[in-house]
N, C-alpha and C positions, 0 to 999 in steps of 0.2 A: 175598209172594205178592200177585199182582194179579188181582182179579176184574173181569171187563168183560163188557159185553153187546153184541153187535154184530147188525146186521140184514145178512145175508148167505147165500148158498149154502154150507152146510156142507162140500160136497165141493170147494169152492174154496179152502179155509183151508190155509195152510203151517203146520201145528201138528203136534206129535209124534204126537198121536192125536186122532180124532175118535169120538164116540159115534154108534152107529146105532141108533135107536129100532125095534126089530125085532120079528117075530112069533115065537111060540115055536119054529117050525120052523128059523128062520134062512136060510132059502132064498129070500128076496126077497119083495117085496110091493108096496105102493103108497106114496106120501108120501116121506119121508126115507129109508126102506129101500130103495125102487125106486131113487131117485135115487143112492144110494151103490152099489148094485149094478151101475147102469148104467156109472158112471164107472170104477168100480174094475176093471170087466172080468171075463171069463168065469173066471178063476182064483178070484175071490172066492166065487162059487157051490162050485166043487170044494172049497175049504177049509171053507166052511160046512157042506156035507154030512158032513164029517169030525168036526164038533162034535156031532152028533146032537142037535141042539136046545138049547133053554135054558129053564129055568123062570122064571116071571115073578119079578122082583126081583132076578134074578141077572144076571151078565154073563160072556161069553167072549171071547177076542181072536183076532183075524186080523191078518196082514199087511195093509197099506192097498193092495198092489199098484199099480194105475195112479192113485191119489190122491196128492195132495201129501203127506198125512198118511202115516207110517211104519206106524201100527197103526190098526185099527178094533177098538172096544169094542161088542159086539152085546149090548144089554140088552133085556129085554121088560118093559116098563110094564104095569100093571095097567089093565083096562078099567074105566071108571067105572061103577059101578051105583048108588049112592046115598050113598056116604061112610060106609057102616057094614059094610063087607067087607074091612077091611084095606087099603084103596086107599092111604090116606098112609104107611103102613108100608112097603107094597111099592114105592111109588114113591120113597121115601127111600132104601131099600135098592139100587134100580137105582143111583142116584148114587154111593151108599158102595162098591158092588162095582166100578163103574168107575174111581173113585178108587183103589180098592185095586190095580186093574190097572195104573194109571198108576204107581204105585210099584213094582211088580213090573217094568215094562218102563222103568223110569228116564226116564220122560217129565218134560220141563220145561214142556210146554204141552199142554192138553186142551181140546177143544170139545164142549160139550153142545147137542144140539137141545132143544126143549121136549117132553120125553118125555111120552107118553100123551096130549097135548093136542088131536091131530088126530082120527082116526077113533075111537081109543079114548075120546074124550068127556071127559077130565079136565078139570074147570074151570081155566082158564088162570091166573087169578091165584093160585088155591090151588095149583096146581102150580109156579108161579114161586117162592112163598114156602117150598115144601117143599124145592125145588132148592137156594135160595140157603142156607137153614138147613142143609141136609144138608152142603154143601160147607163152609161156615163153621166146622160143628161138627167135620168131618173133619180140617180143617188147623189148628185151634186147637192141639192138642198138639204137633205137629211138622210143618211144612210140607214136610218132606223134599225131594225133588228138583223138585217143581212150583213153577214160578215164575209161570205165568199159566193161568187156567181162565177160558174164554170160554163165555158163554151165547149160542148163534147162534140168533137169532129170524128168523121168516119175514117178519113185518110191524112197521111202525113201532109199532103199537098193543101188539105183544108186547113190544117193547123197552122201552116205557114202564113195562110191569109191572115189570119187573128193575130199573129206574131208581127206582121206588117203595120197594124194598127196599134202596137204598143202592148199587146196582151202577152204576159208571159208564159211559157209553157210549164205545166204542173210536173 
């Protein structure tokens, strides 16, 4: 299993699945969510409507439609309040649920954005550590079909955060 970090637009990655940092409605929004909806095309909105939303910390899947990725795993990260409202547990749960979906869909490669670190305000370094720890913990017993997990970052400073936790840059 290879864990790597890359600075890229997640909508351009040729992986089996990408993760969408979605809102609870799954009907599109700003940031990563808006970009994924724009590139995937109008079929994505129709598919998301049929999912009837998603709870924080959980994930649901749709086809990738016009994206290079075959699948989109939509997860709803926690809004940062103060660190005392289960934010860490909920964020870790987002990663675990997406990894579970990767297993169900027999994915070999999966790309995560930095969930909850944009408008939801989760501290970036804390979120990066939780992401890396959640993925490492999930793959320890049995890496199943996954060969690569990419942490897809918006900026070079975000890439550096993952590098601080031992993740090699792609």
